[in-house]
N, C-alpha and C positions, 0 to 999 in steps of 0.2 A: 326347284321349280321345273315342272315338266314342260317340254316344248314339242310334244307329240300327242295327238289324240289317242288315248289308250284303246279306243274301240276301232277306229278306222285307220289309224296310223298316219293321218295327215299332219303336216307341220302346223303348229299353232304358236302364235306370238302371245306370250302371257300379257304383254302390255295392252294388247288390243282385243284379246279373246272375249267374246260376248257370253260364253258359257263356261262355268267352272264349278267345281264341287270340292268342299273341304272334307277330307276323309282321313281319320286316324292320324292327325298331325301333318298331313300332306295336302297339297292343292293340285288338282288335276284339271287340265284345260281341254276344251272340246271345240271341234270345228263346226258343230251343229247341235241344235236342240235334240235331234233324234239320237245322236251319239251320247249326249249327256244322259238322256232318259234311259237308254239301253244300259249304260254303265251303272246307273243308280237302281233301276228296277229289274234288269234282266237277271235270269237265273244263271248260275255258274255250275260247272262241273267241279266237284271237290275231289281232288286226287290225293289219296292217302298212301304214304309209303314210309316204312320204318327208317329207311335211309335215302338220302338225296345227295347227289354229287353235283354241286354248283361250281365250286372253285377248289383248288388244291389247298388253299388256306382255310377252308371251312371243312374240317375233317369229319363230316357227318355221313360218310359212306365207307364201306369196306371193300366193295368190288363191283361186279357187273350190275347187280340189282340197283344200287344207288346211282351209278353212272348212267344207266338207262333212264332212271327217273329224272335225272338232270336233263337228259336229252329230250325226254317227253315235254318238260317245261319249256325248253328252248324252242322246239318245233311248234308247240301250242301257241307260244307268243308270236312266232313267225307267221302262223296261219290264222291269227286272231281268234283262236278258240277261247271262249270265255271260261277260263279255268282259275281255280285257286288251289294251291297245294298245301298239304299239312304233313308235318313230320315232327320228330323230337330234336331238341337242341343238342343232345349228346355232348355235354360240355367238356368231357375228357376224351372225346373222339373214339376212335376204334383202337388203334395201337400205333405208336411211333416205333418203327423198327430200327434197331442198331445191330450191326453184325460185328462180332469179334474177329480178330485175325484167324481164329480157328473155324469160322463159319457158323458160330452159334448165334441164334437170334436173341437179342435182349429186348424185352417188352417194356416200353416206356409210355407213360400217359401222353396223349396227344391233345393237351388242353388248348383252348382258344377262347377269345373274348368275343361273345356275340355283339357287344356294343360297338366293336370296331367295324362291323360289317352290316349291321342292320339296326333298326330302332325298336325300342320296347314299346308295346302298346299298353294303355292304361287298364284295359278290361281284364277281369279275373273271373274264372269259373272254378267250381269245386266238384270233385268226384269223391264219393265215399269208397275208400279202399280198405276193406276189413273193418277195423274199429276206428279208422282215422278219416277225417275230412281233409283231403289233399287239395290245396289251392294251386291253380295253374295259371301262368301268364303266357303271353306269346310275344315273340320277336318277329318283326316284319321285314322280309327281304323282298324288294320289288325287282323282279327280273324283267328288263326291258329288251325287246327285240330290236335289232337295227332298223327294222321296218316299222316300228312303232307299237307293236303289240305288247301288252303287259300281263304277266302272271305273278300275282302276289304269292309269296311262300311264307307260311306260318310255322315257326319253330317253337314248339311247346316246351315249357320249362317249369320244373317244380322247385327250383333252388330259391326258395323264398323264406324269410325269417319266420313266418307264421306256421310253416310246416315243421314237423319233427325231423331231427337229423337224418334218420333213415329214409324219410319220404323226400327230403331235399335231394337225395342221391338217385332218385328213380330215373331222372333224365341225364345222368352222368355218362353212362357207358353204352356204346352201341354193341349189342350182342354180348353184354357182360353179365356176371352174376349167375344165380341159380334159377330154377324154374319159377319160383315165386317172384323173383325180381323181373323176369321176362313177362309174367302175366300182369304184373303191376304196370309195366311199360305198355302192354297191349291195352289196358284200361285207360291209361292217360291218352294214348294215341286215338283209340277208337271212340271212347265215350267222351273224354275231355276235348278231343278235336272237334267232334260234332257240336258240343256245347259252345266252344269258342267261336265257331262260325256263326252260331245263332246270336251270341252276345255281340258280335261285330256287325250284326244286321245283314249278313251275307245270305242271300237267297240261293239255296242249292237245289238244282233240279235232278242231278245225278251224282252218285257217290261211286268213285272208281277205287276199288280196293286192290292195290298193287302188292301182290302176295298177301298172305292171310293175317299178318300181324295186327291189322286194324279192323278185323271183321267183327269185333264187339260193337262197332257202330251200328250193325244191323239190329242188335237187341235194344240199343238206345233209341233207334227209330221206332221199333215195334212198341215200345212202352209209351209213345206219345199218343195223345188223344186222336181218335179217328184213323189210326194206322192199323193195318192188318198185314198178314204175311204176303198177300198178293201185291199190296201197295208198296211194301218194302222191296219186294223182288223187282218191280218195275223201275225202281230208282237206283238199283245197285248193279254194278259191273264188277266182276271178279277176274283178275288176271293171275293165273297160277304159274309159278316158275319152277315148281318142284318136280324133279324127274323120276323119283323113286318113292315107293310107299313108306319106307322106313324114315324118310326125311320129314314126314308130317308129324310135328311134335304134338303130343297129347298131354294135357294137364290133368292131374288127379282130380276126381270129382269133389272130394272133401276140400281141397285147396280152392277150387273154383267157387264152390258155394260159400266158403268162409270169406273170400275176398269180394265176391260180387253180390252177396245177399243184401247189402245196404243200398244197392242201385237197381238191381233187376228183380222184378216181381217173381215170387216162388213158382207161379204157373209157367213162366217163360223158362226159368231154370230147369224145371222138370221136363219141359218139352224138348229143349235143345241141348241138354247135357246128358250124355249117355251114362250108364252105370259105371262104365270103365273110364270115364273122363271126357274132357272136351278137347277136340281137335279143332283149332280155329279154322283150318281149311274146310272141314266138313260144314261148319257154320256158314262160311262164305258160299260154298256150293249150294246149300239149301236155301239161302236167302238172296240169291242173285239171279236175275233173269238172263243176263248176258254173261257167259263164261267163256274164257278162251285160254288156250295154251299158247306158247310163244314160238313154236315152229310146228310144221306138219307132223313130224315124228313125235313131238311132245304132246300134240293133240291126240294122236292115236294111243299113246301110252295112257293119257288121262282118261280117255273114253273107256279103256279096258279096266282101269282102276275104279272109275265112278260110272258104271254103265247106265244109271238112271238119269243122267243129265245130258243136255244138249251142249256139247263143248265144241267151240270153233278153234281155228288156228289163225292168229294174227302174228305173223313172223316178225320178230324184233328187227330193229334197225339202229342206226346211229345218226347223230345230228350232222348233216353234210358239211356245214361251214366250220363248226367247232373242231371236227376231227380231220380237216384237210389242212395240210401244212401250207405255209406261206408261198413256197415256190409253186405248188400245184394250184393254189387259189389264183395266183397270177396267170398261170397257164390256162386254166378254165375260163377266166375272165376274158382272155384273148380269143379263145376259140368257141366257147359255149356260153353265150350271153344269157344270163338269167338262171344259171345252173344252181345257185345257192337256194333260190326260192322254189325252183322246179327241178329237183335233182334227177328226175327221170330223163332230163335232157342229156345227162352224162352218157346215155346210150350212144351219143354221137362221138364219144371219145375216140372211136376208130379212125376219125378224120384227122386227129392230131398227129403231126409228124413224129415218128419214133425217136428221132434224135432229140426232140424237145422233151419228150417223156423222160428219156435218159438224163438229160441235163437237169430237169427239175428234181429228179430223184437224187442225183449226186449232190445237189444243194441241201436237200433234206438229210442226206446221209452225213454230210460234213457237219451239220448241226449236232447230230448224235455223236460223231467222233469227237467234236470239241467238248461236249458235255462229259463224256466218259474220261477224257484226258484231265479235265478240271476236277472231277469228283473222285475218280479212282486212280489217277496217275497211270492209266493204261493207254498205250498208243495203238489204236485200231488203224488198220490200213484201209483207206476209202476205196482202194482198188480190189479188195478181197471180198468174196461173197460172205455176207453176214447173215447169220441165222438168229432170229429173235424168238424169245419165249418169255411171256410175262403173264402171270395170273396168280390167284390165291394159292398158296402152297397147301395142298390137301392130297391125300393118297389117290383119290380117283382122277386127279389131274395128271398124274404120272410125270411129275417134273423131271424125274431121273431117267426116264426111258431112253433118251438119246445116249446116255452114258453107260448103257448096259454092256457094251463091248468097246472098251477104249482102244484096243488094237485096231478094230475096224475103223474107228474115227481117225486114227493115225494114218491108216492106209488111204482113206479118202482124202485126207489132207495132203498126202504126198502127191496125189494125182492132180490136185487143184486146191490151193490153200483155202481153208475155211476159218471163220472166227465166229464166236458165240457171245451173245448178249442176253442175259437172263435177269429176271427181277420178279418180285412177289413176296408178300407177307404170309405168315402162318397165323391163324388165330392163337391168342395167348395160351389157350388150353389144348391146342392141337399138337400133341407131342410128335405124332407121325409126320405132320407137315414140317415141323422144325427139323426133324431128322432128315427129311428130303433136302432141305436147304443145305444142311451140313454135308450131305453126300454130294450134292452138286459142287459145293466149294472144294471138297476133297478131290473130286474128279478133275476139276479145272486146275487144281494145283499139280496133280499128277501129269496132266497134259502140258504143263507150263514149258515153254521153249519149243513146243511142237504146234499145238493148236491154241491160239490165243482165245481166252475166255474171260468174261467179267460178269459179276453178279451185282447189279445196281441196288443199293440200299434204299429202303423206305419208299416202295413203289407208290406213286401218286398219279393223278390225272395228267400232270405236266410231263412226268416221265413216260407215261403211256403214249402221249402225243408224240414225243420225240422218237420212241421206239417203233411205233406202228408206221411212222413215216420214214425212218432212217435205216431200218434193216432191209435186206433184199428178200428174205424168205421168212414168212411168219409161220412158226411151228406150233401145232396144237395136238396134244396126244392124250386126251381124256379116255377113260375106260367107258365104252358104250354100255348102257344107255344113260349114263349119269350126267351128260351135258344136255340140259333142256334146250339151250340155244347157244350161248356164247356170242360175244359181239366184237371182240378185239380183232378178229380176222376181217370183219366188215370195215373197221377203221383202216386196217392195212390196205385193203383194196381201194379205198378212196385215194390213196397215195401211190397207187401202182405197185404196191408190194405184193408178192406172189404168195398164196396160201399153200401150205403143205400140212394137211390135217387129217386126223382120224374122221371117218364117216360117222358123224354124230351131230346132233343139234342142227344149226343153220347150214352147215357145210353140205349136208345131204341135198339141200336145195340149190346151193351156189356152185357146186362142184361140176366142172366139165373137164375130164381128164386131159391134161396137156394143153388146155385152152385157158382155164382160169386158175390152174394150179394142179396139185396132185393129191391123191387120196392115200391114206394109210390104213391098212387092215380091213377087217370085215365090218359091215354095217351092223347096227344094233339088233336087227331082226334076224340075222343069220344064226341058226342054232348050232353053235360050236362050244366046246369046253373053254374054260378060262385059259388053260395052257395053250390050246390051239389059237385062241384069239391073240394072246401075247406073242406067240411065235410068228404069226402072220404079220402083226404090227411091226415087229423088229425086222422081219425080212423086207417089208416094203420100205421101212424107214431107211435102212442102210443101202438097199439096192437102188432105190430111186435117187437117193443123194448121189451115189457113186456113178450111176450109168445115165441118169437123165438130168438131174438138176444142176450139179456142178459142171458137167461138160457143156450143157446149153449156155450157162452163164458165161463161161470163159471162151468158148469156141464158136458159138452161134449167137452173136450179139443182137442181130436183127430179130431172130426168133425169140430171144428173151424179151426184147422190148415189145414184141407183138403180144406176148403173154401178159406183160405188165398192162398194156393198153386194153387187152380183153378183160382183165380183172376190173378195170374201171367201167368199161362199157357194159359188161354182163353181170357185175355184182353191185357196184356202187349206185347204179341207176335205180336199183330196186331195194336194196337192204339199207334203208334210211328211215328215220323217224318221221319225216314228212309224209311218206307213203303210209306208214303205220298209223299216224294220228288221223289221217284222212279216213282210214278204215274205221277207227274208233268213232270219229265224229259222225260218219254217215250210218254206221250200223248200231252203235251203242248209245251215243250221246243225244241224238235227235229224238 
């Protein structure tokens, strides 16, 4: 039973409520007739994303894209944006990582039970995929904001007895299988998701395509009576997260025609599928009126790659309450009333006493220390500067860059002790990513007894929250321009953790040298060779650790606390999904 009005957020007593609606097995109560009618009749924004991170126990995310999608849902509910989200159930998850004593990643299925977290809906829709009619059901997860807003999330599922065994597996694995498997998933998400919304009676005003996986929904809209290209464009928003041209996957034309011919009229296939195949991103670009990259640098790249389109920048953010640790929530509640709903008020963090910033951080750091001791048996020292690094293990992330010169790390440690906390999974097929994890493990073992280091297994949202609040320095070393945005450093800043990052993605906008953190290497637009770029990154990495970061931490405590405070006031106030969703609401959704 609901006790909040899902439209206005007002408390409602079910026993005395005058207005209620039975929807899909649940009852919703309203404080007024207007709210009830808005709920029933109002148009919603349909937010489509291949992955969504709502809870660590619902492993339907692999990294930043899915976690961002979860934050979009949280902020939309907080801001009472009328949204419904659509994704795949991914019954076997992404990958559950196990690390051997030698540092090798073992890939395990990350299976979960949808019925333990959400309820099955009775509606069924069908999509013709090749020569098979594939039946799809949906599981409903209601995300309620603490302020009363509701965003329903639909998890599409093909694991039904009426489907052939191979088709029952379409919604098993996130980013699994071959190209044909991924195209089938795109059909279920884009075409099946659009049909499921219609079957549920949900009126959609705008379709937000979060990365291109769901862009086949545009062709599903085009084939409907009375629709044309212009009408579809006015209803579609496309957010691209891809930073380089080679990352846009293209499906062979013969495969696309074979799988889609039963659903999409031949004239549409001929018009929108090139002779060399179908890039879902190109389809989304062509059939969306509002298109955006996820940082200013990414916008500029996208404009160069797609010169015929008007591409904006809506810089990513993180959900302010979700990613703020308990000690800092309590601190902000004391000094900045209303910060969680209006995170721009965090610009006032400069008024918080530095000693209280330090105290809150030490509490968050102790929580990480306790977790590491429990899970890994490693005793971190809460008085030692702790450097954190956690992200998907892929070559462009350069997980091993810090370990390029172990003697230099030893030298820095002798001048002021350092300790390292790393985490992150490699995709099961990413051999290079797995090799990087092994190299980090080997380096930490070689440094054992001198520099304390630990690699936390099976990186999840819960571990991310502990790390981004509990370390002292958040390290990020991607190879420019491969980082479209990145968001982990934004989470760190919410907790007063100082960023030390390559100038790429969001950090170009958040960086003020020595005030919000420090930069590593050349920016993405500086025309230098790969060797020069790496040499400069290593020079900055070691010299700034040795001469700026470590000495400031140990010898100038007030200065360090001032940088922590500035990170909150000058980063957290802006880089949040409340600001981001207000941009979408006013520019794209209305």
